[in-house]
N, C-alpha and C positions, 0 to 999 in steps of 0.2 A: 504494500500500500504506500503510495507516494504522499509524503507530508508536504506542507506548504512552506518549508524552510526557505526555498529559493525566492518565493514571493516576499517573505519577510525580509530576507537579505536585500532584495531589490528596494523595498520601501525604507528600510532602516539605514542602509549604507549608500546605495547608488542614487536614489532620488534626491537626497539633500546635496550630494556632490553635483548632480546635474544642474540644480538650481544655482549653486555657487558659480559654475562655469558660465551660465547665462548672465548672472549679475556681473561677473568679471568682463564678459564681452560687452555688455551695455556700458559699463564704466569706461573701458578703453575706447569704445566708439565715441562716447561723450567727450573724452579727453583729446580726441583727434588722432589717436593711435590706431588707425584702421587695420594695419597689418597684425598687431597684437590682438585686436578684437576678433579678426578673422581666425587667427590661430586658436583663440579660446573657443570659438564655435567649432573648429575642427576637433578640439579636445572633447567637446560635448558629443560630437558624432562618434568619436572613438569610444567614449563612455557608453554610448548607445549600443555600439557593437559588442562591448563587454557584457552589457545587460542582456542583449539578444543571445549571446552564447550561454548565458545562465539558464535560459529557457529554450533549449534546442528543440524540444518536442512541440512547441507552440507554432501555430500557423501565423501568417501575416495578417489574416483577418482578425485573429484574437488580439494581436498587438495593436491593430488599428482601432479596435473597440475599447482599448484601454486596459489590456492585461498587464500586470496583475491588478485586479480591481480591489477596492477597499474591503469588500466582503471576503475576498480571497485572503487578504492579509490578516484580518481580525479573526478569521476562523481558528478555533482552538486546535492545537496539535495533540492528537491522542496517542501517537506512537513515538517511540524514540527515533530520531533521525538516523538514516542509514549511513554506513561508512562512505558510500558513494556521494551522498549529499555533503558530508563534511569535506571530502576530498575535492568536490566541485567548488565549494565556497573558498577553500584555500587556494585553488587555481585562480579564481577570480581575484583574490587578494594579491596574488603575484602579478597579475595583469594590471591591477590598480597601482602597484608599486612602480611599474614602468610608466604608466600614465602620469602619476605624481612627479616622477623624475623629469619627464619631458616638459610638463607644464611649469614646474618650478625652474627648470633650466631656461625656458623662454622668458619667464618673468624676471629672473635674476639678471640675465643679460640685458633685458630691456631697461632695468633700473640702474644699469651702469656698474654692477659689481665686476671686479677683475675676474678673469676667466678661472683662476684657481679657487677663488672664493665661491664663484657661481657653481662650479662643478662640485666642490665639497658640500655646499649647502644643499644642492640638488640631490646628491647621494643620500645625505642625512634625511631630507624631506621625503625622498622616494622610498627610503627604507622604513622610517618611523611613521610617516603620514598615514598610509592605509591601515597599519596596525592600530594606531590610535583612533582613526576615523571609524573603525569597525567595533569599537568598544561597546556601543549600544547593542549590536548584534551578539557579541560574545556574552554580555550580561544577560541578554534574553535567553540564550542557549543554556547558560549556567543555571538561571532561575527555573527554566522549563525542565531541565534534566533533574534538578533536585525535587521538583514537584512530582515527576513521573516515578522517581525512585521511592518517594514517600508513599505513593499510591500502590506501588508494587509490594511494599512491605506489609500493607494492610490486608 
C-alpha cells in the first residue's frame, strides 16, 4: 500500500522553496537584474523537474489538476513508510543539494563575492541548505513513526 509521504514531502519541502524562487525572481526583475531573474525562474523549473521525479507514476493530467492536492497531503498515514519511499526522499534531497549549490553560486557571484568565497559559501549552502530546509519533513516522519510504534505496542 502506497503512503502519501511523497505528497507531504512535496508540500513541506518543495512548495515553500518554489515560492522563494518566485519571490527571488520578482525581486531581481524589480531591481533590473533581468539575467539573474531569468536564472531564478530556470531554478524554479529545475525544482519542478525534481518534484515531477518525486511523483513518477502520476500523469500530466493529474499534475495539471493540481496534484498533490491539499486533501492528499492532510490524509492520515496509516502504515509505516516503505524503504523505497525513504530512499526516494533522500535522492530528492541530493538533487536539492545540487540545486542549492547552483542557485547560491549564481547569487554569490552576482553580489560580487570573490570566486573562492563564492565557491566555498556555495558548497556550504549546497550541503547544509537542503538538510536544514527538510527539517519540517524529518520532524513529521519522526513524530509519525513514534505514533505508529505506540499504536503497534497497544
